[in-house]
C-alpha positions in Angstrom: -7.8 16.9 8.8 -5.6 19.6 9.7 -2.0 18.8 10.9 -0.5 20.8 13.9 3.0 20.7 14.6 3.5 21.1 18.3 7.2 21.7 19.8 7.9 21.8 23.5 10.6 20.6 25.4 8.1 19.7 28.7 6.7 16.1 28.1 3.7 16.5 30.2 3.0 19.9 27.9 3.3 18.3 24.5 1.1 15.1 26.0 -1.4 17.7 27.3 -1.8 19.4 24.2 -1.6 16.3 22.0 -4.0 14.5 23.7 -7.0 17.7 23.2 -5.7 18.4 19.8 -6.5 14.7 18.9 -9.8 14.9 20.8 -10.7 18.0 19.0 -10.1 16.2 15.5 -6.6 17.5 14.4 -3.5 15.2 13.3 -1.0 15.7 15.5 2.6 15.8 15.3 5.3 16.4 17.8 8.9 17.8 18.6 11.0 18.5 22.1 13.7 20.7 20.4 13.9 24.0 18.2 16.6 22.1 16.0 14.1 19.3 15.1 11.0 21.9 13.8 13.1 22.9 10.2 13.0 19.1 9.5 9.7 18.6 10.9 7.8 21.1 8.9 9.3 20.3 5.7 8.9 16.9 6.2 5.1 16.7 7.6 4.1 19.8 6.0 2.0 21.4 9.3 -0.7 23.6 8.9 0.0 25.5 11.6 2.7 25.4 14.4 2.3 25.5 18.3 6.2 26.8 19.5 7.3 26.9 22.7 9.2 30.0 23.1 12.1 28.4 25.5 13.5 25.6 23.8 16.8 23.8 24.0 18.9 24.4 21.1 17.6 26.9 18.8 14.8 29.3 20.9 11.6 29.4 19.7 12.1 32.8 18.2 15.1 31.8 16.4 13.1 29.0 15.2 10.4 31.4 13.9 12.9 34.1 12.7 14.4 31.4 10.7 11.4 29.6 9.2 10.5 33.1 7.8 13.6 34.0 6.5 13.8 30.8 4.5 10.0 32.5 3.3 8.0 29.7 5.0 5.1 31.3 5.8 3.3 28.4 7.7 1.0 30.0 10.7 3.3 30.0 14.7 1.3 30.4 17.8 4.1 31.0 20.4 3.7 29.3 23.5 5.3 30.5 26.5 5.6 30.8 30.6 6.7 34.7 30.1 4.0 36.9 30.1 6.1 40.0 29.7 5.1 42.7 26.8 8.8 42.6 25.4 8.4 39.6 25.4 4.9 39.5 22.8 6.3 42.1 20.9 9.6 40.1 20.3 7.5 36.9 19.3 5.7 39.4 16.8 8.5 41.0 15.4 9.9 37.6 15.0 7.3 36.4 12.5 5.0 35.2 15.2 1.1 34.8 14.6 -0.3 34.7 17.5 0.9 34.4 21.4 -0.5 32.4 24.4 0.6 32.2 27.6 1.1 29.2 30.3 -0.7 27.8 32.1 -3.0 28.0 29.6 -6.7 26.5 28.8 -6.6 23.7 26.1 -9.9 25.3 24.9 -8.4 28.8 24.3 -5.8 27.1 22.4 -8.0 25.1 20.0 -9.9 28.3 19.8 -6.9 29.9 18.9 -5.7 27.3 16.5 -9.1 27.2 14.6 -9.4 31.0 14.7 -5.8 31.2 12.2 -7.0 28.1 9.9 -10.1 29.6 9.6 -8.5 32.9 8.2 -6.2 30.4 6.2 -8.2 28.1 4.5 -11.7 30.4 3.9 -10.1 34.1 4.4 -9.8 34.6 0.6 -13.6 32.8 0.2 -15.1 35.4 2.2 -13.0 38.1 0.9 -15.1 37.5 -2.5 -11.6 36.8 -4.4 -11.0 40.1 -5.2 -7.3 41.3 -6.7 -6.4 44.9 -5.9 -3.7 46.9 -7.9 -2.5 49.7 -5.7 0.5 51.8 -7.1 3.3 49.3 -7.6 1.6 47.0 -5.9 -0.9 43.9 -7.2 -2.5 41.9 -4.2 -4.4 38.5 -4.9 -6.2 37.6 -1.9 -7.6 34.3 -3.6 -3.6 32.7 -4.2 -2.5 35.2 -1.5 0.2 36.7 -3.3 1.6 40.2 -3.4 3.7 41.4 -5.5 5.4 44.5 -6.3 6.4 45.6 -9.7 5.8 42.3 -10.6 8.5 40.8 -8.4 6.7 38.4 -5.3 6.8 39.6 -1.9 7.3 36.9 1.4 4.6 37.9 4.0 3.5 36.1 6.8 -0.4 34.8 6.8 -1.2 37.2 9.2 0.5 40.2 7.7 -1.1 39.2 4.1 -4.8 39.6 5.9 -3.8 42.7 7.1 -3.0 44.6 3.9 -6.0 42.4 2.4 -8.4 44.0 5.2 -6.5 47.7 4.3 -7.0 47.2 0.7 -10.7 46.1 1.4 -11.4 49.5 3.4 -9.0 51.6 1.0 -9.2 55.3 2.1 -11.0 54.6 4.7 -9.8 55.2 8.5 -9.7 52.2 10.4 -9.2 52.0 14.2 -7.0 49.7 15.7 -9.5 47.9 17.6 -11.4 47.6 14.3 -7.8 45.8 12.7 -7.8 43.7 15.9 -11.4 42.1 15.7 -11.4 41.8 11.6 -8.4 40.8 11.2 -7.2 38.6 14.2 -10.8 37.4 14.9 -10.8 37.3 18.3 -10.3 40.1 21.3 -7.0 40.5 22.4 -7.6 42.4 25.5 -7.0 45.9 24.0 -3.5 44.6 23.1 -3.1 47.2 20.1 0.5 47.5 19.9 0.2 43.9 18.1 -1.3 45.9 15.3 1.4 48.5 15.4 4.2 46.0 15.3 2.3 43.6 12.1 2.0 48.0 10.3 5.6 48.1 10.7 6.1 44.5 9.2 4.0 45.8 6.5 5.9 49.3 5.6 9.1 47.5 5.8 8.0 45.6 3.2 5.5 47.6 1.0 7.1 51.0 1.6 10.3 52.7 -0.8 10.7 54.6 3.1 9.0 53.1 5.9 9.3 55.9 7.8 7.5 58.2 5.2 4.9 55.9 3.9 3.3 56.5 0.7 0.5 53.7 1.1 0.0 52.9 4.8 -0.8 56.3 6.7 -1.3 56.5 10.3 -4.0 58.8 12.1 -3.2 59.9 14.9 -5.1 58.9 17.6 -7.4 56.6 15.7 -5.4 54.0 13.6 -4.5 53.5 9.8 -5.4 54.0 6.4 -4.5 52.5 3.3 -4.2 55.5 0.6 -5.6 54.1 -2.5 -4.6 57.1 -4.7 -5.6 56.9 -8.3 -5.1 53.5 -8.6 -8.0 51.1 -9.7 -9.2 47.6 -8.6 -9.7 45.4 -11.0 -9.8 41.6 -11.7 -6.4 41.5 -13.7 -5.4 44.6 -13.6 
């Protein structure tokens, strides 16, 4: 049974989400403030976090940023009443994996949670357990591990899945819509800015010069491709 941590300062929202998730077969833990999140994550070990943006104490964005800063890669779905594009982008830049606005359908939230968990728990299996060696990067899809020159690099779940999909399609141009469909797993209403944000995050972590990337190239007007060059892919290379 997957455990979901739901943090929202509105009791009615917590009760609604907890009831529907419990009915859907999830183990649910709740919190009401941003200051509780880090303790709950360490103590309860949730598989996914549903986090309200506007929380007393630390905001949802601050919490998400702190989690990622500490290397905690638990997937995060940001839950908020605010629907401005800037809020969506800021949430993603702080390390959130997804974003859903109030009022929301419990069915949609459950579908989003299941989609993220499906990618987390079985994505490596569907990818065939490959290990990719590209330049100085070693990407172990089975273990969700990236090392550069032998040094581990922390990626969020979504960042890793995006990198893995690019590796699986190395030297092939992928449109933003293709990346949305195959990495995010459902339609994002054409919000391709989400792809751009995650590509930017990846470049910051894997490129020597993110403004002149060696690996992830932009194909103007189309999308992106990962340049494999002369590197070989092997089981342990």
